[in-house]
KOLTORVEX-441735 format. One line per 3 residues: number of its first residue (from 1); their letters; for each residue x negated, y, z negated of C-alpha. Coordinates in Angstrom, 2 decimals. Example, Ala and Ser with C-alpha at 12.3 -4.5 7.8 and 13.67 -1.06 7.14 Angstrom:
1) AS) -12.30,-4.50,-7.80; -13.67,-1.06,-7.14
END
This chain:
1) MNN) 0.13,121.79,-84.12; 0.12,120.97,-87.95; -1.46,123.47,-90.50
4) EDK) -4.56,120.24,-90.94; -5.32,120.44,-87.44; -5.30,124.07,-87.32
7) IEL) -7.45,124.11,-89.82; -9.98,121.55,-88.43; -9.68,123.28,-85.44
10) LYD) -10.44,126.90,-87.12; -13.50,125.17,-88.97; -15.17,123.86,-85.72
13) YIL) -14.98,127.32,-84.28; -16.21,129.04,-87.02; -19.19,126.62,-87.21
16) SIR) -19.97,127.57,-84.01; -19.83,131.05,-84.35; -21.96,130.68,-87.35
19) NGD) -24.66,128.82,-85.29; -25.08,131.38,-82.33; -21.89,130.30,-79.76
22) GSY) -19.99,133.60,-79.49; -19.21,132.80,-75.92; -15.66,133.79,-74.13
25) ELF) -15.66,130.33,-73.35; -15.37,128.69,-76.86; -12.64,131.76,-78.03
28) KSH) -10.59,130.41,-74.83; -10.69,126.88,-75.84; -9.70,127.87,-79.06
31) ETE) -7.17,130.31,-78.65; -3.67,128.81,-80.01; -5.36,128.34,-83.39
34) IHQ) -6.53,131.77,-83.67; -2.98,133.42,-82.46; -1.57,131.82,-85.46
37) LEA) -3.75,132.24,-88.17; -2.65,133.33,-91.01; -4.31,135.48,-93.87
40) IDL) -4.11,132.62,-96.56; -5.58,130.35,-94.00; -9.22,132.53,-94.11
43) FIL) -9.32,131.95,-97.85; -8.94,127.93,-96.95; -11.39,127.89,-94.68
46) FER) -13.28,130.01,-96.81; -13.23,127.73,-99.30; -14.69,125.11,-97.57
49) LLK) -17.76,127.26,-96.51; -18.63,128.11,-99.55; -19.15,124.59,-100.78
52) TDQ) -23.00,124.80,-98.53; -23.17,128.33,-98.12; -23.81,131.38,-100.62
55) PKD) -21.44,134.30,-99.93; -24.37,136.43,-98.44; -24.94,133.62,-95.82
58) ILP) -21.38,134.09,-94.14; -21.88,138.13,-93.84; -23.93,138.13,-91.10
61) YLD) -21.28,136.37,-88.89; -18.26,137.84,-90.80; -17.42,141.03,-88.91
64) KLI) -17.49,139.11,-85.98; -15.11,136.33,-87.07; -12.59,139.14,-88.21
67) HVF) -13.20,141.03,-84.87; -11.27,137.54,-83.07; -8.85,136.97,-85.97
70) SQG) -7.85,140.99,-86.19; -5.20,140.90,-83.68; -2.52,138.45,-84.60
73) LTE) -3.45,139.22,-88.18; -2.59,143.22,-87.37; 1.05,141.02,-85.67
76) KKR) 1.50,139.42,-88.58; 1.15,142.53,-91.01; 4.14,143.32,-93.06
79) IYP) 5.08,146.06,-94.60; 4.55,146.43,-98.20; 7.31,147.35,-100.94
82) EGI) 7.22,150.54,-103.20; 4.43,149.50,-105.87; 1.40,148.17,-106.41
85) LSF) 0.42,147.38,-102.98; 1.50,150.11,-101.12; -0.42,152.68,-104.19
88) LHR) -3.35,150.54,-103.67; -2.08,151.20,-99.59; -2.56,155.66,-99.98
91) ENE) -5.82,154.91,-101.41; -6.92,153.02,-98.47; -5.75,155.75,-96.69
94) AMI) -6.75,158.54,-99.06; -10.25,157.04,-98.12; -9.75,157.01,-94.45
97) LKL) -9.66,160.74,-94.31; -12.48,161.42,-96.57; -14.36,159.01,-94.13
100) NNI) -13.14,160.55,-91.10; -13.63,164.09,-92.53; -17.68,163.22,-93.13
103) QSL) -18.00,161.52,-89.13; -16.69,164.84,-87.74; -18.98,166.82,-89.05
106) LHV) -21.35,164.57,-88.17; -20.38,164.13,-84.69; -20.81,167.88,-83.89
109) GLK) -24.87,167.72,-83.96; -27.06,164.98,-86.34; -29.98,167.33,-86.01
112) DIN) -28.77,170.22,-86.68; -26.52,169.47,-89.99; -28.01,170.38,-93.47
115) PSI) -28.57,167.68,-95.80; -26.76,169.39,-98.60; -23.67,169.91,-97.16
118) LLP) -23.18,166.70,-96.93; -24.27,165.43,-100.56; -21.30,166.19,-102.06
121) LFI) -19.06,164.64,-99.98; -20.75,161.51,-100.21; -20.81,161.48,-104.11
124) ELQ) -17.32,162.43,-104.12; -16.62,159.11,-102.11; -18.37,157.24,-105.41
127) IFN) -14.90,157.36,-107.10; -14.02,154.83,-104.34; -15.67,152.70,-106.76
130) THY) -12.90,152.57,-109.07; -10.70,150.60,-106.18; -13.09,147.98,-106.06
133) QKL) -13.04,147.90,-109.66; -8.96,148.02,-110.05; -9.73,144.47,-107.09
136) QNV) -12.23,142.21,-109.21; -10.90,143.32,-112.74; -7.49,142.65,-111.79
139) MFP) -5.99,141.73,-108.76; -8.77,139.04,-108.03; -7.89,137.39,-111.97
142) HLE) -3.99,137.17,-110.60; -4.82,135.63,-107.20; -7.44,133.06,-108.33
145) KAD) -4.42,132.21,-111.17; -1.64,131.78,-108.14; -4.29,129.33,-106.33
148) ERL) -7.36,127.83,-106.93; -8.09,127.53,-103.45; -8.68,131.74,-102.96
151) KGL) -12.67,131.57,-104.13; -13.21,133.64,-100.58; -12.75,136.35,-102.81
154) KIM) -16.12,136.24,-103.97; -17.23,137.45,-100.82; -14.92,140.21,-100.68
157) WTL) -16.56,141.32,-104.34; -20.20,140.75,-102.32; -19.17,143.03,-99.78
160) QDQ) -17.91,145.47,-102.56; -21.34,145.67,-103.98; -23.01,145.39,-100.21
163) TKT) -21.01,148.94,-99.53; -21.66,150.85,-102.86; -25.34,150.07,-102.58
166) YLK) -24.95,151.55,-98.90; -23.81,154.80,-100.12; -26.30,154.94,-103.29
169) TII) -29.07,154.87,-100.71; -27.70,157.76,-99.20; -27.00,159.60,-101.85
172) SRL) -30.34,159.07,-103.68; -31.72,160.01,-99.59; -30.09,163.01,-98.79
175) PLV) -31.60,165.36,-101.68; -35.56,164.32,-100.24; -35.36,165.44,-96.10
178) KQL) -34.50,168.78,-94.87; -33.09,167.52,-91.50; -31.54,163.84,-91.25
181) DTE) -33.60,161.73,-90.14; -33.65,157.96,-88.27; -33.82,156.17,-90.98
184) LII) -31.03,157.68,-93.00; -28.30,157.82,-89.88; -28.76,154.21,-89.83
187) KFG) -27.88,154.36,-93.62; -24.47,156.41,-92.65; -23.83,154.03,-90.17
190) DYF) -23.81,150.63,-92.40; -22.05,152.83,-94.85; -19.19,153.97,-92.76
193) FAA) -18.93,150.22,-90.91; -18.67,148.68,-94.22; -16.07,151.08,-96.24
196) FGL) -14.01,150.66,-92.75; -14.55,146.88,-92.35; -13.19,146.80,-96.21
199) IQK) -10.70,148.63,-95.76; -9.62,146.60,-92.69; -10.05,143.11,-94.74
202) EEL) -8.19,144.62,-97.63; -4.66,145.33,-95.57; -4.74,142.32,-92.90
205) ILF) -6.28,139.76,-95.49; -5.98,140.72,-99.16; -2.96,142.59,-100.02
208) QVA) -1.02,139.91,-97.13; -1.61,137.23,-99.28; -1.10,138.76,-102.75
211) LDL) 2.66,139.66,-100.62; 2.42,135.49,-99.97; 1.30,133.94,-103.67
214) LSA) 2.12,137.28,-106.26; 5.88,137.27,-107.59; 7.43,141.04,-108.01
217) EVL) 7.34,140.48,-111.74; 3.47,139.42,-111.62; 2.87,142.21,-109.41
220) NII) 4.28,144.67,-111.45; 2.30,143.13,-114.25; -0.67,144.07,-112.21
223) EQQ) 0.33,147.51,-111.74; 0.75,147.91,-115.87; -2.94,146.99,-116.08
226) MSD) -4.55,149.08,-113.06; -2.94,152.09,-114.57; -5.33,152.09,-117.19
229) FEP) -7.67,152.42,-114.34; -8.40,156.22,-112.64; -7.07,156.78,-109.65
232) CFI) -8.97,156.86,-105.83; -7.71,160.78,-104.56; -3.98,160.70,-105.22
235) AAL) -1.55,160.23,-107.78; -2.03,158.70,-110.89; 0.31,155.09,-111.58
238) PKT) 2.74,156.25,-115.02; 0.65,155.05,-117.89; 2.66,151.57,-118.42
241) KAV) 1.49,148.44,-120.62; 2.81,145.54,-120.99; 5.30,144.39,-123.97
244) FNL) 4.25,141.33,-126.28; 4.80,139.15,-128.81; 2.78,140.54,-131.20
247) NTD) 1.28,137.98,-134.45; 1.61,141.09,-136.82; 1.94,138.33,-140.30
250) FLY) -1.45,137.09,-139.33; -4.17,136.98,-141.99; -8.01,135.75,-141.60
253) SSE) -9.36,134.82,-144.53; -12.77,133.96,-145.88; -15.30,134.27,-149.12
256) TGH) -16.28,137.98,-147.85; -12.53,139.42,-147.66; -9.18,138.84,-146.22
259) LNY) -7.20,140.77,-142.90; -4.49,141.18,-141.34; -3.61,141.59,-138.30
262) EQL) -3.42,145.30,-138.08; -6.99,145.64,-139.82; -8.63,143.28,-138.08
265) TLV) -7.38,144.90,-134.76; -8.27,148.18,-135.62; -11.57,147.25,-136.89
268) LNA) -13.07,145.41,-133.63; -11.57,148.48,-131.74; -13.52,150.68,-133.96
271) LPL) -17.17,148.86,-133.30; -18.93,151.25,-131.14; -19.34,147.80,-129.11
274) DIT) -17.75,145.81,-126.32; -17.26,142.90,-126.99; -16.27,139.85,-124.88
277) LID) -15.80,136.36,-126.45; -15.95,133.23,-123.35; -14.77,129.64,-125.73
280) QDD) -16.33,125.98,-125.02; -14.64,125.97,-121.80; -16.18,129.09,-120.24
283) KVI) -13.08,130.80,-120.09; -12.44,134.47,-121.43; -9.88,134.74,-124.14
286) YFN) -10.35,138.14,-126.17; -12.29,141.86,-125.56; -11.61,144.25,-127.96
289) TAV) -10.19,148.02,-126.14; -13.47,149.94,-127.33; -12.60,154.27,-127.39
292) ERL) -15.55,153.56,-124.47; -15.81,150.46,-122.61; -19.64,150.77,-120.65
295) FPR) -17.89,148.16,-118.60; -14.34,148.56,-117.77; -11.62,145.41,-118.88
298) SSA) -8.33,144.41,-117.95; -5.95,141.55,-119.44; -6.14,140.16,-116.45
301) VIG) -9.21,138.53,-116.82; -7.70,136.17,-120.17; -8.53,132.41,-118.91
304) RDV) -10.37,133.21,-116.61; -13.76,131.33,-115.89; -16.31,133.83,-117.16
307) RNC) -18.22,132.87,-113.39; -15.55,134.59,-111.60; -16.04,137.69,-113.55
310) HPA) -19.63,137.87,-112.02; -20.88,138.94,-108.50; -21.46,135.61,-106.30
313) ESV) -25.13,137.03,-106.63; -25.20,136.44,-110.16; -23.38,133.39,-111.06
316) YVV) -25.99,130.89,-111.05; -28.05,133.46,-113.71; -24.80,132.88,-115.72
319) EEI) -24.49,129.18,-115.43; -28.30,129.23,-116.48; -27.83,131.05,-119.37
322) LSA) -24.43,129.06,-120.57; -26.68,126.22,-119.86; -29.38,126.84,-122.24
325) FKN) -26.73,127.64,-125.18; -24.98,124.19,-124.26; -27.86,122.07,-124.72
328) KSR) -29.19,124.97,-127.31; -32.82,125.25,-125.45; -31.41,129.15,-125.91
331) QEA) -29.49,130.60,-128.74; -29.26,134.52,-127.68; -30.42,135.73,-124.12
334) TFY) -30.95,140.32,-124.12; -31.44,142.30,-121.07; -31.19,146.04,-121.06
337) IHM) -30.03,147.72,-117.59; -30.22,151.93,-116.74; -26.73,153.19,-115.50
340) KEK) -26.66,156.70,-114.92; -28.09,158.49,-118.33; -26.97,155.58,-120.52
343) YIL) -29.01,152.41,-121.28; -26.73,149.91,-121.86; -28.33,146.78,-124.41
346) IRY) -26.54,143.48,-123.28; -26.46,140.52,-125.64; -24.96,137.01,-125.31
349) IAL) -25.12,134.79,-128.21; -24.77,130.86,-128.60; -21.13,129.86,-130.79
352) WNH) -21.58,127.03,-133.14; -19.59,126.07,-135.93; -20.22,124.14,-138.93
355) NNN) -19.75,120.66,-137.06; -22.46,122.29,-134.70; -19.82,121.57,-131.98
358) YRG) -20.56,124.51,-129.45; -17.65,127.08,-129.43; -18.40,129.60,-127.00
361) CLE) -20.32,132.48,-126.72; -20.16,135.62,-128.04; -21.22,139.29,-125.01
364) ITQ) -21.91,142.31,-126.79; -22.71,145.48,-124.77; -24.13,148.43,-126.43
367) EIS) -25.06,151.94,-125.31; -28.38,152.43,-126.91; -29.95,155.63,-125.70
370) KIQ) -29.25,157.75,-128.49; -30.17,155.30,-130.93; -33.25,155.56,-129.18
373) ALK) -33.77,159.56,-129.72; -33.37,159.51,-133.03; -35.45,160.46,-134.83
376) GDR) -37.01,161.67,-139.11; -34.31,160.68,-141.35; -30.70,162.03,-141.93
379) RLL) -29.36,160.94,-145.59; -26.10,160.87,-146.89; -25.81,164.35,-148.55
382) DWN) -27.43,165.79,-144.77; -23.83,164.35,-142.89; -22.39,167.94,-141.63
END
């Protein structure tokens, strides 16, 4: 059986699962191609599904599919070479230990456990959100560049967001109860199933595809870029920076002044703002490295379509904003959100040159809670 025939048969199988046929007879009729499935085949299949379905539409039957495919994928799983994949694998192992520890407490007796004992354990698990950020901001962009068929990464992003939401709900509910109720216990189940499931999908699918598509050189670059992020429950990666050629002779010149490369870089990074620039083709071409960035960025996103920098559920809004900018019905879009103790203002501004040509979009993100809290005056002589 050639690969195209295998993909067609597997696609028919998935459509049958989506339509509610999970029978043993269906499985037996596709057993050969199911056993032959490779990790990359799943992304090819998901690419086809995403032409008609949103990621959230695939989630209800996704784990049933992974369960069916897991035996064959497990048999084909390879050991990771020393480097970034083994590092991410160790983070997963450390997370599994944390999850198992909480589950062992719950198994002792659900009704007898004091919720206050569980709260710090679940709060600690939020550290693992950084693991998801590394994948979204570094691994995913490199995989997209390696193979444009990897649109199924949107499904994994959606799963990560769903898992974080389950955890956030548990953390918000635990302080409100004196003993565990049915609703909270169900939330525990949802979270553990999602968290363990994500680890399985990374190990059997994502990392195996990375081994197939990414060279040792690219994996090394990914390691360098991920070293900017905090580790999750294990020792940190050594801090390293990729070497690239700087144009130190660069000079910015205008009627309002002149800046060399160093001056311009210092100015952009000193601004108390996160700045990201998208060009006229909707590709990320620049971001500054402010001292305290509100949202993580990695140089892996340079050249990435801005749509792929957002969860699938919000992409339609991004497209609406870009369309409004390009047809000149809007010049700016403004949003403001609470994120823990921070209040964040987000502005998207359309860029047009003097010839009336659209040249892209500037995203400016600013923490404004301290600005809102200002009262009275502080004049220049009061600077101390």
